[in-house]
C-alpha positions in Angstrom: 26.7 171.4 132.6 27.4 173.8 135.5 25.4 174.5 138.3 24.6 178.1 138.2 25.3 178.1 142.1 29.1 177.1 141.8 30.2 180.5 141.3 28.2 181.7 144.6 29.3 178.7 146.7 32.9 179.1 145.5 33.7 182.8 145.8 31.4 185.1 147.9 33.2 188.3 146.4 35.8 191.1 148.1 33.2 191.5 149.7 31.2 189.0 151.0 34.4 186.7 151.5 34.8 189.0 155.4 30.9 188.1 156.3 31.2 185.5 158.7 33.8 188.1 160.3 32.2 191.3 159.4 28.6 190.8 159.4 26.6 192.8 162.3 29.3 194.4 163.0 31.1 196.8 160.5 28.3 195.9 157.9 24.9 195.3 158.7 25.3 196.6 162.1 22.4 198.0 164.4 22.2 200.9 165.6 19.3 202.0 168.1 17.2 205.0 169.4 16.1 208.4 168.2 18.7 209.2 164.4 20.3 212.0 166.2 24.3 212.3 166.8 24.0 209.9 169.8 22.9 206.3 169.3 23.2 203.1 170.8 25.4 200.4 169.3 25.4 196.8 171.1 23.3 198.5 174.5 26.1 201.1 174.5 25.9 205.0 173.0 28.2 205.8 170.3 28.5 209.3 168.9 26.8 208.6 165.2 29.0 210.1 162.0 27.8 207.7 160.0 23.7 208.9 159.5 23.4 211.4 156.3 20.8 213.6 158.0 22.9 216.7 157.6 20.7 219.2 158.8 18.7 217.0 161.3 15.4 217.1 160.5 14.6 213.7 160.8 13.6 214.5 164.9 12.9 218.2 164.4 9.4 218.8 166.3 7.4 220.1 163.8 8.6 217.1 161.3 7.7 214.6 163.3 4.3 215.9 163.9 4.2 216.8 160.4 4.9 212.7 159.6 2.3 211.4 162.1 -0.6 213.9 160.6 0.0 212.3 157.1 0.7 209.0 158.1 -2.9 209.2 160.2 -4.4 211.0 157.1 -3.4 209.0 154.3 -2.0 205.8 155.7 0.9 204.2 154.0 -0.5 202.9 151.0 -1.9 206.0 149.6 -2.1 206.6 146.2 -2.6 203.0 145.0 -0.7 202.6 141.7 1.5 204.2 139.5 1.5 207.7 138.4 0.4 207.3 135.1 -2.8 204.9 136.0 -4.1 205.7 139.5 -1.2 207.6 141.4 -1.0 211.0 140.6 -2.4 214.6 143.1 -2.2 217.8 143.7 0.4 217.0 146.5 2.9 215.3 143.9 2.3 218.3 141.8 2.7 221.1 144.2 5.7 219.3 145.5 7.3 219.4 141.8 6.7 222.5 141.4 8.3 224.1 144.7 11.5 221.7 143.6 11.8 222.8 140.3 11.6 226.8 141.5 13.8 226.2 144.4 16.8 224.5 142.0 15.7 226.9 139.1 14.8 224.6 136.8 11.7 224.9 134.5 10.1 221.5 135.7 10.7 219.1 137.9 9.6 214.9 138.3 9.4 212.9 141.7 10.8 209.8 141.7 10.5 206.7 144.1 13.7 206.0 145.3 17.1 207.6 144.8 19.0 205.0 143.2 17.2 203.3 141.2 15.7 207.3 140.1 19.2 207.9 138.4 19.4 204.6 137.1 16.4 204.7 135.2 16.9 208.7 134.3 20.1 207.4 132.6 18.7 204.4 130.2 15.7 206.6 129.3 18.1 209.7 128.1 20.3 208.0 126.1 19.5 205.6 123.3 22.0 203.3 120.8 23.5 205.5 118.7 24.4 207.8 122.2 28.0 208.1 124.2 27.7 208.2 127.9 31.2 210.1 129.2 31.2 209.6 132.9 33.7 210.1 136.4 35.2 206.8 137.1 34.8 207.6 140.4 30.9 207.7 140.4 28.6 205.7 142.4 27.2 202.8 142.0 23.4 203.6 140.7 25.2 205.7 138.3 27.5 202.7 136.7 24.4 200.6 137.1 22.5 203.2 134.8 25.5 203.3 132.7 25.8 199.6 132.1 21.9 199.4 130.9 23.2 201.5 127.9 23.5 199.0 125.1 25.9 201.9 123.3 29.4 203.0 123.6 30.2 204.7 127.4 33.8 206.1 128.5 35.1 206.9 131.8 37.3 209.7 132.3 40.1 210.3 135.8 38.5 211.2 138.1 38.1 215.4 138.2 40.2 215.3 135.0 39.0 217.7 132.6 42.2 216.6 130.3 40.9 213.6 130.2 37.7 213.9 130.0 38.3 216.3 126.9 40.4 213.5 125.5 36.8 211.0 125.8 34.6 214.0 124.6 37.1 213.4 121.7 36.9 209.7 121.0 33.0 210.1 121.7 32.4 213.2 119.2 34.1 210.6 116.4 31.2 208.0 117.3 28.7 210.2 116.6 29.7 211.7 114.1 29.2 207.8 112.5 25.9 207.0 115.0 24.0 209.8 114.6 24.0 210.1 118.3 24.6 212.4 121.1 26.9 212.7 124.1 26.1 212.4 127.4 28.3 213.3 130.1 27.5 212.9 133.9 29.5 213.6 137.1 28.2 213.6 140.6 27.9 216.9 142.5 29.9 215.9 145.8 31.6 212.4 145.5 30.0 210.4 148.9 33.2 209.0 149.1 36.2 211.7 148.7 33.9 214.7 149.4 35.5 216.4 146.4 33.0 218.1 144.5 32.5 217.5 140.7 34.7 219.9 138.5 31.3 221.6 137.1 32.6 224.6 136.3 35.3 223.5 134.1 33.0 220.6 132.4 30.8 223.3 131.1 33.4 225.6 129.9 33.8 222.3 127.7 30.8 222.8 126.1 32.0 226.0 123.8 34.2 222.9 122.2 32.1 220.0 122.5 28.3 219.2 122.0 26.8 217.4 124.9 24.3 217.3 127.8 25.3 217.6 130.9 24.2 215.4 133.9 24.9 215.9 137.7 23.9 214.0 140.6 23.9 215.7 143.4 23.0 213.7 146.8 25.4 215.4 149.1 25.4 218.4 147.6 21.2 219.1 148.0 20.9 220.8 151.0 24.5 221.5 152.0 25.8 223.4 149.4 24.4 227.0 148.0 24.2 229.8 149.2 20.2 228.2 149.6 21.2 225.1 150.1 19.6 224.1 146.4 23.3 222.8 145.8 26.7 222.2 143.8 25.4 224.4 141.1 24.8 227.1 142.6 28.0 226.7 145.0 29.9 227.2 141.9 27.5 229.6 139.9 26.6 227.0 137.1 23.4 225.9 137.7 21.9 227.2 134.9 24.5 224.5 132.3 23.6 221.7 134.3 20.8 220.1 131.5 19.3 217.4 134.3 20.2 218.1 137.6 19.3 215.1 140.0 18.8 215.0 144.0 17.5 212.6 146.7 15.8 213.2 149.9 17.6 210.6 151.5 20.2 213.1 152.3 19.5 216.5 153.4 15.7 215.8 153.5 15.8 212.8 156.1 13.1 210.8 153.7 12.5 208.6 151.1 12.4 209.7 147.9 14.3 211.7 145.1 13.7 214.1 141.8 14.9 214.8 138.5 14.7 218.5 137.1 15.1 220.1 133.7 13.3 222.2 130.9 9.7 221.1 130.8 10.1 219.6 127.3 12.9 217.0 128.9 11.0 216.1 132.0 7.6 215.6 129.8 9.8 213.3 128.1 11.0 211.2 131.2 7.5 210.8 132.9 6.8 208.7 129.7 9.7 207.1 128.8 11.3 206.5 132.5 10.2 202.7 133.1 11.0 202.5 136.7 8.8 205.6 137.3 6.2 204.2 134.7 5.5 200.5 136.0 6.1 201.3 139.9 3.9 202.5 142.8 3.5 206.0 143.4 5.6 208.0 146.2 3.2 207.6 149.3 1.3 210.6 150.1 2.7 210.4 153.6 6.2 211.3 151.6 5.1 213.7 149.9 3.7 216.0 152.3 6.8 215.1 154.7 9.1 216.1 151.8 6.9 219.5 151.4 7.8 220.5 155.3 11.0 219.2 154.8 12.0 221.7 151.9 9.9 224.3 153.7 12.5 224.3 156.9 15.3 224.0 154.3 14.4 227.5 152.6 13.2 228.9 155.9 15.8 228.0 158.4 19.2 228.8 157.1 20.2 228.4 160.8 20.3 225.0 160.2 22.6 224.5 157.4 24.9 227.3 159.3 25.0 225.6 162.8 26.2 222.1 160.1 28.9 223.9 158.8 30.5 225.2 161.6 30.7 221.6 162.9 31.9 220.5 159.7 34.8 223.6 159.5 35.7 222.3 163.6 35.9 218.4 162.6 37.6 219.2 159.5 40.0 221.9 160.6 40.7 219.7 163.8 41.5 216.7 162.0 43.9 218.4 159.4 45.5 220.5 162.6 46.4 216.9 164.4 48.0 216.0 160.8 45.2 213.7 159.8 44.9 212.9 156.1 41.5 213.7 155.2 41.8 214.3 150.9 40.5 217.0 148.9 37.6 217.4 150.7 35.1 220.0 150.1 32.2 219.3 151.4 30.5 217.6 154.4 31.8 214.4 153.8 35.0 213.8 156.0 37.1 210.7 154.5 40.1 210.0 157.2 42.7 207.7 155.6 44.9 205.5 157.4 47.3 203.2 156.2 46.4 199.4 156.8 45.4 195.8 156.0 41.6 194.9 156.2 42.0 192.9 159.3 44.0 196.0 161.2 40.8 198.0 159.9 38.5 195.5 161.3 40.5 196.0 165.0 40.8 199.4 164.6 37.0 199.9 164.2 36.1 197.8 166.8 38.0 199.3 169.3 36.5 203.1 168.5 33.1 201.7 168.6 34.1 199.4 171.7 36.4 201.4 174.1 36.0 205.4 172.5 31.9 205.3 171.9 32.7 206.4 168.5 30.6 205.2 165.3 31.8 205.9 161.6 31.9 204.4 158.2 34.6 202.0 157.4 35.6 201.6 153.5 38.1 199.2 152.1 39.5 197.5 149.0 37.6 197.1 146.9 36.5 200.5 147.2 39.7 201.7 147.8 42.9 200.6 146.9 44.7 198.1 148.8 46.6 199.1 152.3 43.9 201.7 152.5 41.7 202.3 155.3 39.1 205.5 155.0 37.1 206.3 158.3 34.3 207.9 156.6 32.4 210.6 158.7 28.9 212.8 158.2 28.9 215.9 160.4 25.3 216.8 160.9 24.0 220.0 162.5 22.5 218.1 165.8 26.5 217.0 166.6 28.2 219.2 169.5 31.5 220.9 170.5 32.1 217.4 172.7 31.0 215.2 170.4 33.8 216.8 167.9 36.4 216.8 170.4 35.7 213.2 171.8 36.3 212.2 168.4 39.6 214.3 167.7 40.7 212.5 170.8 40.0 209.1 169.6 41.1 209.3 166.3 44.7 210.5 167.6 44.7 207.5 170.1 43.6 205.0 167.8 46.4 206.8 165.0 49.2 205.7 167.3 48.0 202.2 168.1 47.9 201.7 164.5 51.4 203.1 164.1 52.4 200.5 166.9 50.7 197.6 165.1 48.5 197.2 168.1 45.8 196.1 165.5 47.8 193.2 163.8 47.3 191.5 166.7 43.9 191.5 166.9 42.5 190.4 163.6 38.9 188.4 165.4 35.8 190.1 166.0 33.6 188.4 168.9 
């Protein structure tokens, strides 16, 4: 009989196999200092391009003051217990009502965490007779939610409406036999590529197929649409989205998330989402902080304007210098280079140590072998100097990569 741990001892996984070289530097790095455009890494100042604080709310004085006061007034425990038992307050309801109004849905429900929340939402929305059809490039939280489904599920090619339609035909034939329904899932903005989901085109398919549409808008909420209310408004189809999800971990610079839909659907989810029914309520200090952040998001459009000024300066600068940034239609800025995993590690070390630029690195198996993705997240706090220094650094490391300099440097000290 095999020991359960034998597999773990022998195979660390496609990312874990690099742990001895990567941990503490490329994965699980420690950024220090206040969340900002420049922080400390290994004792040196670096321009930070991996913080999802899009609007720069985390260190606004009025936000810090509210967070401090809420923590002082309520502590980090209140309210104790799950919402259904003892953790429900007027403040939770107030935030839900304001979020629902902002994204123009009948009702909303707070979630403790984004990852846990979307996973549990998917699980609660479908039963064994239903079929899920979702974009193949969906975030891990969606994939894990789909894994819980004991019925049929299909992927469609990324943002490929013809592929989606073929899978909807397959799904329709199945539900004719099972008597179930169809749930289509897309992201509003895909967090690695930066592409918006083809939400408008998906909604057009509702004329031919009977399905409900769930959108995870983690990167769109706060950054897209005239008021910052998300990708559905950017594309003019918010009313066609049946269940809307967004997290506080990006533009709101906090912890938590929410779902929004018609009231009857939200009422059902409140009583059937296991991760919320049996988990402690979102702390009041976070709820009060989220109310303040939402107020700023709605009342200070100059923050979103500054964000997009920086986004366009960075993305146009990269394109003008011949860099491949894919088809991003959002703040997420991917830079694609060709090289091996050891080259990627050496290149990023050069960026951090010698150019003072800190960005996330993505390699196989998240993207195809032979590609290196350097992912930059512009924020409202970045400056023109930050962007120009970064453009200069990227030009230099690309030239070194082409000359094979990084093939000679595969060790991380």
